[in-house]
C-alpha positions as CSV (number, residue, x, y, z in Angstrom):
1,M,-26.6,-36.9,-31.1
2,S,-23.1,-36.5,-32.5
3,K,-21.5,-33.3,-33.7
4,L,-21.8,-34.5,-37.3
5,Q,-25.5,-35.3,-36.9
6,N,-26.1,-31.9,-35.3
7,S,-24.3,-30.1,-38.2
8,I,-26.4,-32.0,-40.7
9,Q,-29.6,-31.2,-38.9
10,I,-28.8,-27.5,-38.6
11,K,-27.8,-27.3,-42.3
12,K,-31.0,-29.0,-43.3
13,I,-33.1,-26.6,-41.2
14,A,-31.3,-23.7,-42.7
15,S,-32.0,-25.0,-46.2
16,D,-35.6,-25.7,-45.4
17,L,-35.9,-22.0,-44.2
18,G,-34.6,-20.8,-47.6
19,F,-31.0,-20.0,-46.8
20,S,-28.6,-20.5,-49.7
21,Y,-25.7,-21.6,-47.5
22,C,-25.0,-22.6,-43.9
23,G,-21.5,-22.9,-42.5
24,I,-20.5,-23.9,-39.0
25,A,-17.2,-23.0,-37.5
26,K,-15.5,-23.2,-34.1
27,A,-16.0,-20.1,-31.9
28,E,-12.4,-18.9,-31.3
29,F,-10.1,-16.0,-31.8
30,L,-9.4,-15.3,-35.5
31,E,-5.7,-14.8,-35.3
32,E,-4.9,-15.0,-39.0
33,E,-7.9,-12.7,-39.9
34,A,-7.1,-10.0,-37.3
35,P,-4.4,-8.1,-39.3
36,R,-6.5,-8.3,-42.5
37,L,-9.6,-6.9,-40.8
38,E,-7.6,-4.1,-39.2
39,A,-6.0,-3.1,-42.6
40,W,-9.4,-3.4,-44.3
41,L,-10.9,-1.0,-41.8
42,K,-7.9,1.4,-41.9
43,H,-8.3,1.6,-45.7
44,G,-12.0,2.7,-45.2
45,Y,-13.4,-0.3,-47.2
46,Q,-16.3,-0.4,-44.8
47,G,-17.7,2.8,-46.5
48,K,-20.7,4.1,-44.7
49,M,-20.9,1.1,-42.4
50,S,-19.0,2.7,-39.6
51,Y,-20.5,0.3,-37.1
52,L,-18.0,-2.3,-38.4
53,E,-15.3,-0.3,-36.5
54,N,-17.0,-0.9,-33.2
55,H,-16.1,-3.8,-30.9
56,F,-13.1,-4.8,-32.9
57,D,-12.1,-7.4,-30.2
58,K,-15.5,-9.0,-30.3
59,R,-15.5,-9.2,-34.1
60,L,-12.3,-11.3,-33.8
61,D,-13.4,-13.5,-30.9
62,P,-17.0,-14.4,-30.8
63,T,-16.5,-15.9,-27.3
64,L,-16.2,-12.4,-26.0
65,L,-19.6,-11.6,-27.3
66,V,-21.2,-14.8,-26.2
67,P,-19.2,-16.4,-23.3
68,G,-19.1,-20.1,-23.5
69,A,-20.0,-20.2,-27.2
70,K,-18.7,-23.3,-28.9
71,S,-19.7,-22.7,-32.6
72,V,-20.6,-19.9,-35.0
73,I,-23.3,-20.5,-37.5
74,S,-23.1,-18.4,-40.6
75,L,-25.9,-18.1,-43.1
76,I,-26.3,-16.7,-46.6
77,Y,-29.6,-15.6,-47.9
78,T,-29.8,-14.8,-51.6
79,Y,-31.7,-11.5,-52.1
80,Y,-32.3,-12.1,-55.8
81,P,-34.2,-15.3,-56.3
82,E,-34.1,-17.0,-59.7
83,K,-37.8,-16.6,-60.1
84,D,-39.2,-13.1,-60.8
85,L,-41.8,-12.7,-58.1
86,T,-43.0,-9.3,-59.3
87,K,-44.7,-11.0,-62.3
88,E,-46.6,-13.5,-60.2
89,N,-48.1,-11.1,-57.6
90,P,-46.8,-7.5,-58.0
91,D,-48.8,-6.2,-55.1
92,S,-47.4,-8.7,-52.5
93,F,-44.3,-6.7,-51.6
94,K,-42.4,-3.4,-52.0
95,I,-38.9,-2.9,-53.3
96,A,-36.7,-0.7,-51.1
97,K,-34.7,1.9,-52.9
């Protein structure tokens, strides 16, 4: 199977599972993003998510986290579906506050 066929299959599976978006990128050091991430963290934009300050090197190079990684798959899941599920079955889930 070719890289393109693999990408198409992965994106289809992600869509079938309900993800709004699936992107695939090469696993490599993010040279251009490094200074932006560092400045973003120094400005405190991470708020209470202090864990984002940990493992700075691994955030910029996924191959340090997973040696031999070739690709990174990023997914987006929409928390607020277009349909109001609370009206259909209000006892089926709880809303975290």
